[in-house]
N, C-alpha and C positions, 0 to 999 in steps of 0.2 A: 373857158366859160364856166362861171358859176352854178350849180346845181340847187335851184330855187328846191323840186321836189325830188327826192330820194332815199333809196335804201339805202340801210347801212348794213353790212356785211361784213364782220371780221374787221368792223374798224375803220371798213372802205366804202368810201361813197359810189353808188350804181347809179347811174344816168341811164336814162332810156335811147333804145339802138332800135333801129330797124333790124332789122334778118330778113332776107332776099334768099331762098333758095331757089336755084332750076334745074329742069332735068335736061336739058342741053344747051349748054351746057354744062356737065354736075358741079356746079359752083354753089359755096356759101359766100356772101356776102351781108357785112354789115355796115350802117351808116351811122353814124353819130359822133357823142354821145349828145340827149337835147335834155333838154332840163324837163320836162314835159312829156307826159306820155300825147296827147294833145298836140303837143308841136312835133313828134316823132310820127304821128299818125297823118300830119296834114303833106310833110314832109315826103311821106311813102308815093304819096301819088306819080311823083318828078322820076324817085329812081326804078319805079315799075314802069313807067312807058320810057324812059331812055332804053333799058334791058329790051323792053317789046319790040322798042326800033332795033337796036342790033341785033335781035333774030334768035333771043333765048326764048324757049320755053318751057312748059314747065312750071310756070313761076308760082310759088308760094310765099307770104308775107304773115312776119309775125313782131310785133310791138313789144319787147322785153326790155325790164332791168338785168341788165346786165353785163360783165368785164371781158368783153372777147379778145381773146390770144391772139385772134389773127384776121386783118378786116376782111380779107379773100381766103377763099380754100378753095383748091382744086381736088375732086376726086378724078382720077382717072382709071 
């Protein structure tokens, strides 16, 4: 997917990502990349609802431009 609105850092185009952290389970999830902040913001609602239905607690969400190394990380 081509990135229409992106930031360039060290020659790498960064897409917009939805970062969701949950306290239980203790995880960080990344969803994306999206071509705009607005697109990521719109999509985050569905991800939040899915995690809530799966029983996740302590959910926090950030929309950011980045290049995640892992899409899901569990902290034990």
